[in-house]
C-alpha positions in Angstrom: -0.1 0.3 -0.3 1.4 3.5 -0.6 -0.2 6.6 1.2 -2.5 4.5 3.0 -4.5 2.9 0.0 -4.2 -0.6 -1.4 -3.0 -1.2 -4.5 -6.6 -2.2 -6.1 -9.4 -0.9 -7.6 -13.1 -0.4 -6.1 -16.5 -1.5 -7.4 -19.2 -0.1 -5.8 -22.6 -2.1 -7.1 -25.5 0.2 -7.0 -27.9 -1.5 -9.5 -30.4 -2.4 -7.3 -34.3 -1.0 -7.9 -35.1 -0.9 -4.1 -38.4 -2.5 -5.3 -38.6 -4.2 -1.5 -38.0 -0.8 0.2 -40.3 0.9 -2.2 -38.0 4.2 -3.0 -34.3 4.5 -3.9 -32.6 3.2 -1.0 -29.3 4.7 -1.4 -30.6 8.5 -1.1 -31.5 7.0 2.5 -30.0 9.6 5.1 -27.2 8.2 7.2 -25.5 10.9 9.7 -25.1 13.7 7.8 -24.4 12.0 4.6 -26.5 9.2 2.6 -25.6 5.5 2.3 -24.5 5.7 -1.3 -22.4 9.2 -0.4 -20.8 6.9 2.7 -19.5 4.1 0.6 -18.4 6.3 -2.4 -16.3 7.9 0.6 -15.3 4.9 2.3 -13.6 3.3 -1.1 -12.3 6.6 -2.5 -10.1 7.1 0.8 -9.1 3.6 0.9 -8.5 2.9 -2.9 -7.0 4.7 -5.5 -9.7 4.0 -8.2 -13.1 3.4 -7.6 -15.8 2.6 -9.9 -19.7 3.2 -9.2 -21.5 0.8 -11.4 -25.1 1.3 -11.7 -28.2 1.7 -14.2 -29.7 5.2 -12.7 -28.3 8.6 -12.4 -27.2 9.2 -8.9 -26.1 12.5 -7.2 -22.5 12.2 -5.9 -20.9 14.2 -3.6 -18.0 16.6 -4.1 -16.5 16.4 -0.6 -14.1 13.8 -1.6 -12.8 12.6 -4.7 -15.4 11.1 -7.5 -15.5 7.6 -8.7 -15.8 6.7 -12.4 -19.5 6.3 -13.1 -20.2 3.2 -15.2 -23.7 3.2 -16.5 -25.0 -0.7 -16.2 -27.2 -0.9 -19.3 -26.7 -4.4 -19.4 -29.7 -4.8 -16.4 -28.1 -8.1 -15.9 -28.2 -7.7 -11.8 -24.2 -7.9 -9.9 -22.7 -10.2 -12.3 -23.4 -8.1 -15.0 -21.9 -5.0 -12.7 -19.0 -7.1 -12.1 -18.2 -7.8 -15.4 -18.4 -3.9 -16.6 -16.2 -2.9 -13.7 -13.5 -5.5 -14.1 -13.6 -4.8 -17.8 -13.1 -0.8 -17.2 -10.4 -0.8 -14.0 -6.9 -0.3 -14.5 -5.8 -2.1 -11.4 -5.8 -5.9 -12.0 -7.7 -6.7 -8.8 -11.0 -5.1 -7.2 -12.7 -4.6 -3.9 -16.2 -5.4 -4.8 -18.9 -3.8 -2.5 -22.8 -3.7 -2.5 -23.9 0.0 -2.0 -26.4 -0.7 0.6 -23.7 -2.0 3.1 -23.6 0.9 5.4 -20.9 -0.7 8.1 -18.0 -1.3 5.2 -14.8 0.4 6.6 -11.4 0.8 5.1 -10.2 -1.8 7.7 -12.4 -4.1 6.0 -11.3 -3.7 2.4 -7.4 -3.8 3.4 -8.3 -7.3 5.5 -10.2 -8.5 2.4 -7.2 -7.7 0.2 -4.6 -9.9 2.5 -7.0 -12.9 2.8 -7.0 -12.5 -1.1 -3.2 -13.0 -2.0 -3.0 -15.4 -4.8 -6.7 -16.2 -5.3 -8.5 -15.1 -8.2 -11.9 -14.5 -6.2 -12.4 -14.3 -2.5 -15.4 -14.2 -0.6 -16.4 -14.7 3.4 -18.8 -17.5 4.3 -21.0 -16.7 7.4 -23.5 -18.9 9.6 -25.7 -17.9 6.6 -23.9 -18.6 3.7 -21.5 -17.2 1.0 -21.6 -13.3 0.4 -20.0 -12.4 -2.7 -20.9 -9.1 -2.9 -18.5 -7.9 -0.6 -15.4 -9.6 -1.9 -12.1 -8.9 -4.1 -12.1 -10.6 -8.2 -9.1 -10.7 -10.0 -9.3 -9.4 -13.9 -8.6 -12.9 -14.4 -12.0 -14.1 -13.6 -13.6 -12.2 -16.9 -13.2 -15.2 -19.6 -15.4 -17.2 -17.0 -17.6 -14.3 -16.3 -18.2 -13.2 -19.7 -18.9 -17.4 -20.8 -21.3 -17.7 -17.8 -23.4 -14.4 -19.0 -23.3 -16.1 -22.6 -25.1 -18.9 -21.1 -27.5 -16.4 -19.7 -26.5 -17.7 -16.0 -26.8 -14.4 -14.3 -26.4 -15.5 -10.7 -23.1 -13.6 -9.4 -21.9 -17.4 -8.3 -22.2 -18.7 -11.6 -18.6 -18.8 -13.1 -17.3 -19.8 -9.7 -16.5 -23.5 -11.3 -14.0 -21.8 -13.8 -12.0 -19.9 -11.2 -9.8 -20.5 -8.1 -12.3 -19.1 -5.5 -11.1 -18.8 -1.6 -13.8 -18.9 0.5 -13.2 -17.7 4.2 -15.1 -19.0 7.0 -15.6 -15.9 9.2 -18.9 -17.8 10.8 -20.3 -15.3 13.6 -17.4 -12.9 13.6 -18.9 -9.6 14.7 -16.5 -7.5 12.9 -17.3 -9.5 9.6 -21.2 -9.8 10.6 -21.6 -6.3 11.0 -19.6 -5.5 7.5 -22.2 -8.2 5.6 -25.1 -6.7 7.1 -27.2 -5.0 3.8 -30.3 -3.2 3.4 -33.1 -4.5 1.5 -36.1 -2.9 3.3 -37.0 -0.2 6.0 -37.0 -3.0 9.1 -33.5 -3.8 7.7 -32.5 0.6 7.6 -33.8 1.2 11.1 -32.1 -1.7 12.4 -29.1 -0.3 10.9 -29.5 3.0 12.4 -30.0 1.3 16.0 -26.9 -0.5 15.6 -25.1 2.5 14.7 -26.3 4.5 17.3 -25.2 1.4 19.9 -22.0 1.6 18.4 -21.4 5.0 19.1 -23.2 5.2 22.7 -26.0 7.5 21.5 -29.8 7.2 21.8 -31.1 5.4 18.8 -32.4 7.9 16.0 -35.1 7.7 12.9 
């Protein structure tokens, strides 16, 4: 790492339609920012090259370095966003984060990169299963990703049989469980606010 930044790209996947939440969830407030602006701030602070991949125009804060923005016109879900991001990135390795994960911190990004050395793809597994939307993917995965898409296989795990995947079991580790928390509903959002306020030792806010 140089200057506190890791030698990798960052891919923020922000293509979801927020149907379960009933609105643009990434615009939900989070402290003095939004869910989207928070993850952009974290990623641009930790990595020298960051790409925001999504299918909707979004306002990006100007108080910190702006990410590159890729409009996802493929509409294939996370696997399409992953392909577009890996194709665009200058760095050969990318840390992938779903934009609706409000507890990802630079420490998590650096830990993931350390865990990923020598593997084409590195993902976490908890007691709830695999979590492919917080992981590290090498550009070498692209042929397998393209082949899976060509077969109309759209699960983000559809190419895993063709690459070297490292699965890291973190079980119920509280650090990783918090990082992997993602917001799909208003109930999730309010629960995340309570967790955030408990961590800060403040009364819960709505």
